[in-house]
MIZAZA-359798 format. One line per 2 residues: number of its first residue (from 1); for each residue x negated, y, z of C-alpha. Coordinates in steps of 0.001 Angstrom, whole numbers, plus 500000, padded with zeros to 6 digits. Each point is the difference from the previous one (the first is absolute). Example, Ala and Ser with C-alpha at 12.3 -4.5 7.8 and 13.67 -1.06 7.14 Angstrom:
! residues 2
1) 487700,495500,507800; 498630,503440,499340
//
This chain:
! residues 310
1) 415917,293495,218610; 499502,503738,499547
3) 502313,502255,498009; 497296,500458,497374
5) 499793,496236,499482; 503764,499779,499668
7) 500041,502688,497324; 497018,498637,498057
9) 500529,496236,500336; 503432,498938,501250
11) 502251,502371,498072; 498371,499456,496572
13) 500236,496252,500568; 503645,499903,501107
15) 500974,502449,497229; 498370,497718,497433
17) 501890,497015,501418; 503227,502002,499891
19) 499391,500928,496361; 499731,496314,499022
21) 503140,498823,501785; 503108,499484,497906
23) 502443,497743,501847; 499091,500901,503564
25) 499651,503035,502213; 496664,500445,501752
27) 499484,499891,503741; 496846,500328,502068
29) 498582,498352,503115; 497678,502135,502094
31) 499569,502368,502904; 502458,502777,500793
33) 497805,502593,498317; 499391,497950,496850
35) 503694,499182,499643; 501043,503614,500542
37) 497639,501234,497267; 501151,497301,497537
39) 503673,500784,500581; 499450,503762,499752
41) 498148,499526,496678; 502872,497948,498572
43) 497662,497042,499470; 502095,497700,502225
45) 503672,499842,500911; 499759,498147,503326
47) 497232,498975,502374; 499022,497236,502389
49) 498123,501690,502850; 497072,498168,501638
51) 500936,501670,503266; 498672,497470,502504
53) 496411,500935,499103; 499832,503002,502348
55) 496251,500213,499500; 500430,500976,496354
57) 499314,503695,499540; 502996,500175,497689
59) 502370,498999,502812; 498699,501836,503033
61) 501725,503373,500324; 502097,499671,496821
63) 503778,499751,499971; 501884,497252,498177
65) 500606,500588,496263; 503465,501313,499198
67) 500977,497162,497677; 498469,496997,501732
69) 501573,496637,499350; 498127,497720,502411
71) 497846,500607,503062; 497505,497384,501139
73) 499652,501027,503630; 498815,497049,502134
75) 498489,496533,499786; 500714,497117,502342
77) 499227,496298,499911; 501995,496804,500012
79) 497421,497495,501131; 496998,500633,497747
81) 502092,501624,497266; 499856,503832,499900
83) 503314,501634,499072; 500461,503603,498814
85) 503146,501664,501290; 501487,502389,497450
87) 502786,502559,500298; 502231,500812,497031
89) 501443,503461,499471; 502806,498759,497789
91) 498937,502338,497188; 498589,497088,497979
93) 502729,497396,499536; 498102,497952,497425
95) 501576,498677,496786; 502289,497109,499230
97) 500438,500620,496264; 497692,501060,497175
99) 500987,501907,496868; 497465,498788,497444
101) 499660,502119,496870; 499102,497859,496931
103) 498379,503029,498358; 497740,500484,502988
105) 498995,496322,499918; 498995,500434,496358
107) 498002,503120,500883; 498242,498389,502960
109) 499131,496869,498026; 498543,502120,497193
111) 497898,501944,502505; 498722,496762,501547
113) 499099,498602,496582; 498034,503012,498756
115) 498084,500089,503285; 498727,496518,499165
117) 499000,500590,496377; 496485,501074,498980
119) 499745,503578,498763; 503454,501035,501250
121) 499072,501826,503219; 501139,503284,498415
123) 503610,498723,500061; 500143,499406,503743
125) 501688,503359,500620; 502599,499725,497223
127) 503587,500024,501280; 501388,497029,498085
129) 503455,500514,501514; 500559,502895,497562
131) 497803,498792,497148; 500882,497216,497547
133) 497155,500866,497594; 496625,501339,501038
135) 496626,500880,498482; 496594,500943,501322
137) 496975,501226,498032; 496487,500981,501059
139) 496432,499631,498745; 499833,496356,501063
141) 503324,498417,499225; 503451,500376,498408
143) 502903,498339,501799; 503548,499519,498709
145) 502801,498428,501988; 503701,499345,500093
147) 502509,498549,502470; 503029,498258,498437
149) 503018,498767,501971; 500217,496640,498212
151) 497975,497147,498501; 499402,499722,496252
153) 497998,497188,498406; 498857,502387,497256
155) 497973,501965,502568; 497609,497076,500474
157) 500082,498464,496543; 496634,498419,499038
159) 498518,500755,503414; 498275,497696,502454
161) 502593,499358,502712; 499984,498433,503440
163) 503241,499253,501819; 500600,501202,503555
165) 502218,498122,502426; 500624,500926,503629
167) 497173,502515,499976; 497319,497667,498605
169) 498722,499090,496562; 501579,496808,498746
171) 497490,497260,499340; 496232,499909,500176
173) 497231,501848,498160; 497962,496808,499645
175) 500673,499822,496251; 498810,503568,499495
177) 496777,499329,501885; 499393,496770,498135
179) 500354,501552,496547; 498476,503426,500705
181) 497432,499200,502634; 497272,501716,497968
183) 502010,503251,499955; 501050,499806,503643
185) 496638,498791,501284; 499673,502764,502620
187) 503572,499684,501300; 501029,497587,502743
189) 503291,498216,499383; 501114,500592,503582
191) 499375,503754,499621; 501889,500091,496712
193) 503006,498176,501404; 499988,502315,503021
195) 500062,503010,497654; 502860,498583,497961
197) 501981,499119,503101; 499438,503487,501427
199) 501705,501424,496908; 502590,497205,499907
201) 501071,500827,503563; 501181,503406,498749
203) 502213,498341,497363; 501557,497170,502081
205) 501253,498275,496827; 499159,500820,496389
207) 496816,499996,497946; 496617,501644,499381
209) 499008,500584,496366; 496922,501572,498409
211) 498506,500564,496560; 497320,502196,498381
213) 501299,503103,498221; 498762,502803,497741
215) 501513,503486,500356; 498739,503265,498565
217) 496712,498320,499134; 499366,498800,503567
219) 499682,496424,501194; 502186,499060,502932
221) 502227,497513,501751; 503759,499773,500240
223) 501557,498569,503159; 503657,498982,500250
225) 501366,499125,503429; 503482,498535,500340
227) 501402,500110,503513; 503148,498703,501650
229) 500614,501114,503577; 502644,498599,502337
231) 502408,502585,501455; 501772,497601,502361
233) 503780,500404,499833; 499582,502537,497194
235) 498540,497388,497663; 496696,500760,498313
237) 498301,502575,497796; 497947,498986,496948
239) 497700,502435,498237; 496833,500335,497913
241) 496878,502111,500550; 497818,500598,496925
243) 496530,501519,500420; 497383,500590,497294
245) 496420,500970,500928; 497536,501299,497375
247) 496362,500683,500838; 498167,502894,498338
249) 496478,499447,498598; 497654,500474,502917
251) 502875,499727,502463; 499291,498260,503317
253) 496312,499836,499052; 500523,497497,497200
255) 497092,500218,497518; 501047,501189,496538
257) 498474,496906,498415; 502133,497678,502133
259) 503171,501974,499311; 499193,500042,496284
261) 499917,496190,500000; 503422,499912,501598
263) 501358,502485,497462; 498570,497942,497168
265) 501433,496696,501149; 503536,500908,500974
267) 501504,501148,496668; 499038,496685,498430
269) 502011,497889,502372; 502710,502540,500813
271) 501252,499531,496432; 500138,496243,500553
273) 501919,499987,503277; 502276,496960,500101
275) 501018,497365,502550; 496977,497859,499125
277) 497732,502667,501503; 501724,500091,503384
279) 497520,497598,501671; 497161,502341,499045
281) 501855,503037,501300; 500703,498174,503252
283) 496263,499914,500518; 499907,503751,499424
285) 502870,500873,502335; 498454,497860,502714
287) 496707,501814,499678; 501437,503499,499760
289) 502226,499660,503038; 497151,498564,502030
291) 497284,502564,499351; 499543,503693,499279
293) 500449,501623,496577; 496245,500526,499409
295) 499401,496272,500226; 503122,499184,498009
297) 498931,501718,496771; 497189,497507,499257
299) 502494,497213,500655; 502322,501459,497374
301) 497152,499659,497517; 499385,496443,501183
303) 503647,499104,499459; 499790,501552,496524
305) 497059,497728,499259; 501973,496999,501240
307) 502827,500887,497622; 497607,500293,497081
309) 498713,496494,500764; 503523,498590,500405
//
């Protein structure tokens, strides 16, 4: 690999990895030249040198990096099994304990959740470790969020809720599909459950709640995620992530006529929210979490129609 490739490809990549790491320091495996550049740029703290590949242009004629941890310098075989022989400098002693910061777990979980929600890509670069409340506004969407270091039943009152146990939704979505098959006609149950479980894996134990909302004249959806994460000998940390997403007229390419229907239907049943409506809202939360916002707006109208009939 040439120096130009290292500067244009390797370093941006390893720097991006380094920026995302919270609990761990970043190391790199590569040739002498690649490792030296990564260490000099501060993108890695230690390196594992692929030194036995003498034919690599990044090894031939380059000295060993100053802060190398391991050096893979020869391969031999035991029978048909190839074995790499590796030297250790002693500079990387590994770790036998981990100091887990509950606040950082809350921040990382929040980041992982927003990266999985439709319309929330703008929040990917928010540093949730220093932010308990956050907002984002543009021509397409308004987003409001909050991270709270406890659970409170009032946060999810009158919302459709699914329980999460051991990183998976508790129970089956068969009932939802049976009752709201006409609304969810284009969604496969297996895909929906995979989507829910992807989010549930970030929570470990807790719940996923959703309901339609009106704010500043915009139609939207409120998500409440309760999470409980195991800290080993330090016990556990329980917290809540609240995210509200409101789509502007014309946002995400949604026709004004379709959005108008959603606006018209929601106020009627928002005033009537009560536990009897939770089965209907379960159909909505299932749909919204399984597809993109543009396709979800017509479903909001459909759910409003269902409520009018009920």
